[in-house]
C-alpha positions, 0 to 999 in steps of 0.5 A: 928696764926689768923689774925683779920681784924677789920671792924670798929674802933668805940671803944674798943670791936667793932665788928670784922670780922676774917679771920683765916690763918690756915687750916680748921679742917677735919670732923671726925667720932664720936666714942662714939655713933653709927655714924648715927642715922638719923635726930632729932626731939628733944633732952632732959635732964631728970628732977630730983625732988630732985635737980635743975639739971638732975638725974645721970642716965639721966645726958647725953643728949638724942636725939629722931629721927623723927622715934621715936628712942632714943639714948644717946649723951654720948660725950656731956657735959650734963651741957651745952645746945645743939642746933639742926638745923631746919632740925634735921640733925645737933646738936651742943654741947661742947664735954666733953672730950676736951671741944671743941665746935663741930657740929655733923652730925646725918646722916653721923656721922661726927663731925666738931670741931670749930677752936676757941680755948678757955681756959679749965678753962673758959669752966669750969666757964661759960655756953656755949650756941651754936646756929645753924643759917641758918639751920646749915650753921653758929654756934653762941656761947655765954657764961654766968657765971654759978653763974649768975654774968658775969665777963667781964674780963674773959668772952670769947667773943661770936663768929660766926663760919662757920660750914663747915670749923670751922673758926671764921668769926665774934667776938662780944664784950663781952656785945653784943648779936647777933640779926641777921646774913644774909645768906651770913654771911657778915652783922651782927646785934647785941645788947647791953644794950642800943643800937644795931649795924649793921656791914658789910664790910663798917663799923659799925653803932651803934644806941641807943635803944629808951627809951621804949626798955631800960626798965626792962620790955622789956623782949622779944627779939629784932627781926629784919626782915632783912630789916628795922624793928625790934620788941620786946615785953614789959611786964606788969611788970619786971620779979621778983617773983610774978610779972605779966610778961604777954605781954603788948605792942609790939614795932617796931622800924626802924633799920636804925635810932632807931625810933619807928614805931609802939607801940601797945597794946597786949591782948593775952589770957594768964591766967598765970602771968608768961606767958612771950612772945618773938618774934620768927621771922617775918611772913610777912612785918607786922606780927610776930610770938610770942611764949608765956609761960603758966606757965607749963614747956616746954608748949608754945602757939604761936600767929601771931600778927600784929605789926601795930594793935596788932591783933592776931591769935592763931596758936597752942600749943607746949607741951612737948613730954614726962613728966619729962624733965629738958631741951628740944630742938626742931628741929625748926626755 
């Protein structure tokens, strides 16, 4: 049995830190694929022109190593996303045989399951999205209803596990999204529809989002710098068919109180009206990295943007490494 110790009792569904009282799960060799292939450059699913999903012959995820070798990840559930650590060594996915979430080491071939046990039925009804944090030290797992309508009563709660031993260290409310976890795993920031919260050993502080970030045009990702700032892109219009969702403004708030620090206009050179942008990470105390769509699948432009002035510098362009990709996951921050 796991013993949950709530850090805060603010309200039902508050963030909890968990200390599982059960032995760590031992890493095991992978049996379905060659045990070690080397660090990955990216992973992909093929695209089907006839359907919205991958072709049958390409239903499994394929991993391309930094040396250019391609191999098939046959034990992963091809219907769910995967994630690759920034150094390319680890890949996280839902294992098809038992629906357990695992992290596979692509250098030594071991597979580490997380201890979190989820009902098989729930795993079939929801899309499971793993994200490796801090270059694979932590694993964040969230869920989304396959039909797009979240059922909060049956939806598993998102959680954070330690990859080394598989134990769950944080469980979030069902309606929350992780924003940031510190390197020690002891301070967490999360966001729901109208507020964000900071939780550590002393408790939880929940702060309302400013009105300008509680609008449907707030299409970016609220990205904290780990100190006292967080930034998010606000688009020109709401993300619906035919709408112009190119970035209009970049809003920076004080994470200590939710006050707006800066609200600057953006004039990025994006021609396609579907060129949605999101903050990726902070590059300095005043600059953020923005990743922007171009209207072409898996093609992005990156910009360095000053949060005080809105001035920008184009850093580069990311193109798909090959044609006909349905899903693409790079080994990157």
